[in-house]
N, C-alpha and C positions, 0 to 999 in steps of 0.2 A: 504494500500500500504506500503510495507516494505521499511524502510529507511536504506541505507548503511552508516555505520560509518567508520571512519578512524581506523587503527589498535590501535592507542593510546587511542582512545575513547572506543573501544571495550574492551580493557584491564581493564578499570576501571568502565565500565557501569554496569556489574552485581553486583559487590560489592556495588556500589552506590545505585542501586535499592533495593538490599537486606537490606541495612541499612535504607533506607526510609520506607520500610515495617515495620521495627523494632521501628519506632517512638512511636507507641502506647504502646506496652508492655514495652519498655524502660522507658517511662514517668511514668508508674504505678509502675513497679517493683523496680526501683532504689530508690524511695523515701519511700517505705513501711517501711524499718527499722527505719526511722526517725519520724514516725507519733507521737509516744508518746512525743518525744523531741520537735516537732513543737508545739504540744498542750501546753506543759509547757512553752515554750519560748514565745509564743504569748499570754499566759494567757487566753486561750480559752478552751472550753470543747472538749472532745473526739468526741462528736456528730458532732460538727462543722467541725472538721478536717476530719471526715469520709465523710461529705458532699462534700469535695474536690474530693473524688473518684467518688461519685455519679454524680457530675457535669461533670467530665471528661468522664464518660461512656455515658451520654446523649449527650455530644458534639460529641463524636466519632460516635454515631448512626446518628445524624443529618448531620454531615459532610459527612459521607459515602453515604447517600441518595442524598446529594446535589452535591458533587463535580464530581461524575461519569457522570451524564447527562450533567452538565454544561461544563465539559471538552470536550464533544462531540460537543458542540455548539461553545465554545470559544477557544479551543485548550488546549493541556495538559501542555506545558511548562509554559505558562503565569500564569495559575492557580497554578501550582506547586511552582513557584517562590513567588507568593503572599502568599500561605499557609505556606511555609517554613519561609518566612520573618516574618509573624505574630507569628509563633512558637518561633522564636528567641526573638522577642520583649516581648512576654508574659512570656517566661521563665525568662528573666531578671526581669520582673515585679514581678514574684513569689518570686524571691530571695530578693526583696526589701520590701515586704509587712510587715505591722506592726499589722495586725489583721486578724482573720480567715475568715471574710466575704470577704475581698479583695482577699484572696487566692482562695476562691471558684470561684469568677468571673474570675480571671486570669487563673485558671486551665481549666475553660470552654473554654476560648479563645485559650489556648494552645492545647486543644483537637481538635479544628477545624483544626488547622495547622497539627496536627498529622494525622487526618483523610484524609486530602488532600494528604499527603505523601503516606499513605498506599494504597489508592484507585488508585491514578494516577501512582504510580510505577508499579502496576499490569497491568494497562491499557497500559502503555508504552511497556510492553513486547509484547503485541499483535501488537502494532504499529511498533516496531523496529526490530523484529526478525521473521524469517519464522515460520510457524505454527508447522513444525516438530521439531523445537528446543524449542518451547515455554514451553512445559511441563517440560523438563529438566532444563531450566532456572528458572522456578517457584520453582522447587524442591530445586535448589541451594539457591534461595532467602529464602526459608523456613528454610533451614539449618542455614543460617546466622542469621535469626530472632531467632531461638531457641537457638543458641549460645549466642546471646545478652541477652535473657531471663535468661539463666543460670548464667551469670556473673554479670548482673546488680544489683541484690539485695546485693551481696557480695561487689561490688564496692561501692554501696550506704552506706552500713554499715561502711566500712572503712572511707569514707568521713565524715560521721557524728561523728565517733569516734575521728578522728585525726584533723578534721577541724571544720566544722559547717554545719548544715543542709542546709543553704542557698547556700553553695558551690555546692550542688547537682544540683541546678537550674542554677548556673553559668556554671557548666560543661555541662549541657544539651544545654544551649544557645550557648556555644562554638562549640560543635559538630554540632549543627544544622546550625550555621553560615558557618562552613566548607562545610557542605552539600549544602548550598545555593550557595556558590561559585562554587562547583563542578557541580551543576545543570546548572548554567549559562555557564560554560565552556565546559562541556561534552555532555549534552543532546541537540540534535537538535530538533526543532519543527517538528513532523511528518507531512507529507502531508495530507491534508484533503481528506476524501473519502465521499461516498454518505451518510454514517451514520451521518456525521456531519450536515446534513441539517434537521435532525429530530428535531421537536419542543419539548420544555419542556413539553407541554401539552400531547404530544404523549407518552413521557416516563412515565408520571403519569398514563396514561390510561393503559399502560403495567403493571405497578405495581398493579393497581386495578384488571385487568383481572386475574393475577396470584393469588391474595389473594381471589378471588371469588371461587377458587377451594378449597373444604373443606379439602382434604388431605394435601394440601400445608400448610394450617393454622396449622394442627395438627403436621406436621413435624417441622414447625418453632417453635411452642410452646414447643415441646418435647426437641429440641435442646436448646432453650432459657432458659428453667428452669434447664437443666443440667448445663449450664454455669452460671445460676443465683446462684446456690449453691457455685460455685467456686468464683464468685464475692463477695458473702457474706463473704467468707473466706478471700479474699483480703482486704475487708473493715475493718475487725475486728481482723484478726489473729495477727497483730503486738502488739495490746494491750493485747491479751490473752497470747502470748508467753513472751513478755517483762515485762508487769505489773503483770499478774496473775501467770504465771509459773516462772517468774524472770529469763528468758533467757537474755543473752547479745544481743546487736544488731547484732554482728557478728554471733553468734550461730543461731539466728533467720534467718538470711540471708542464712546460709548454709542449714538449714532445709527447708526453702522456695524453694531454688534452687533444693533440692532433689525432690520436687514435680514435677518440670519441667523435671527432669531426668526420673521420672516414666511416665510422659506423653509421652516422646519420646519412652521409652521402650514399652508402651502399643500400640503406633502407629505402631511400627514395628510388634508386635504380630497381630494387626488388619490387617496389610498388608498381612501377611501370611494367616490369616483366610479368607480374601476376595479372595485370590488366589485359595483356595481349596473349598470354598463354595460361596453362593451368597451374595451380599451386604446386602440384607434384613436379611439373617441369621446372618451376622456379627452384624447388628444393633440390632437384638433381643438379641444376646449374650452380647453385651456391655451394653445395656439398663438393662438387667437382673442383670448384675454385679453391675451396678450403684444402682439399687434398693436394692440389698443385702447390699451394703455399706451404703445406707441411713438408713436401719433398724438397722445396727450396730451403726451408728451415734446416732440414737434416744436412743438405749439401753445405750450407753456410756453417753449421756446427762443426763439420769435419774439415773443411778446407779454408774458410776465411772468417773464423770466429773473432778475429781481432779487428774486424772492420765495423766501426760504429754505424756507418752509412748503410751497409748491407743488413746489419742487425735491425735498424729502424725500418728498412723497407720490408723485409720478410715478416717481421712480427706485425707490422701495420697491415699488411695484406691479409694475414691470417685473422687478425682481430676484426677487420672491417666487415667480414661477412657473418660474424657470430649473431648479430641482431637479426639479420635476414633469415638465417637458418632457424633461429628460435621462433620467429613469426610463422615461417612456412611449416615447421614441425607442428606447431600448435594448431594451425589451420587444418593440417592433415588429420590430427587427432580429433578435432571437432567433426570432421567429415566421417571419421571412423565410428565415433560414438557421440552423435549430436545431442542425445538426451543427458549426457554427463559433461557438458561443456565446463561448468564450474570446477568439477573435480579434476578434469583434464588440465585446466590451467594451474590449479594448485599443485598437482603432481609434477607438471613440467618444471615449474619454478623450484619446487622442493628438491627434486632429483638433481636439478642443475646445481643447487647449492651443496648437496651432499657429495656429488662427484667433485665439485670444485674444492670442497674441504679436503677430500681424500687426496686429490692431485696436489693441492698446495702443501699438504703434509709430506707427501713423497718428495716434492720439490725441495722442501726444507732439509730433508734427510740427505739428498744426493748433491745439493747445490754446493759447489766448491769455490764460489766467488767469481767464476768466469762466465762468459756468455754461453759457452758450449753446453754446460750442464742444463741450463734453462731451455735452450733451443731443442735439445734432445727430448725433453719432457713434452714440450709443445708439439714437436713433430709426431711423436707417438700418439698423443691425444687426437691430433687431426686424422691420422690414419685409422685409429679405432672408431672415430666418429663416422668416417666414410664407410667402414666395414659394416657398422650397425645400420647405416642408411641403406646400404645394398641389401642387407638381410630383411629390412622392413618391406622391400619391394618383391620379395620372393613369394 
């Protein structure tokens, strides 16, 4: 049942929901330029600091599977306030830590709050707006999220250069506190509908039914490993660029943001591709390009790993198509099980973060400070992604 908001609420509703969706990427991208500095300041290893990314990714996966069904049972606003408040507190805790192990734990707690914001903001679009406006609103929220992803690494680099890495988390806590107040003042609790009476056990059985379909699993794994390579890059790229290639934090942030620009560009190209051909054709094309990038990555790792230009080129080519692969995979899942669209979306993102967490953990174990070790992981992920894509078409 759609809830009617006052004009003042409607004016700020979409920007607020768009920012809530950005909690996850903002929490990762903003502090990436500071990873080497954090390791030195806390007197801990690069591996430990990389675990903070792994913990965050696992927390996002767990939170997304948990908060969606629970909000149907308990209500959106209450859980959103709890999740955002926990994000505020854990962000302050991240700023005050004195060792890497504490940062890992607090980043996990922070990710649960970020997951609640991301899931419940999307669910509120369904609750608060008519169906014919929902797609446009979600698109606007995505634009806001991508804008945040573009700016956050650069902002984080300036903060760590002129202030201190701890101020990144103070900044995140301040923004999330403002969001907490805005949620309380702007968002009204949607009226409950019949879906709110569904039990948690019922939701778990729906997940099980979807995963029992073999093609669903292959699509999820193909998308998950494509993003796994990107999360490997996120986990180790700061150390490669700043310590190995000796880039400044600001230069690294600009290069990282360029990857996001390429994702946006590839998404627009994919949109045109889908308009003229089928979604399956678009998925084949983007998966093939990802495979080509993966082989280039492996060649670079073996023969020219000391070239920063080649490193930038091959990783940017790989990362550019991840968004398109995700969109095409989800569209294929919708076509496969149209009555389970919400569950398919939740599974896709959750498996994406689970595989991302596993790959980032493996990356932290084998990363030796050079570009080769990172490139090998990305190349393997790309090849596995293409393999599962091919299996999904059998």
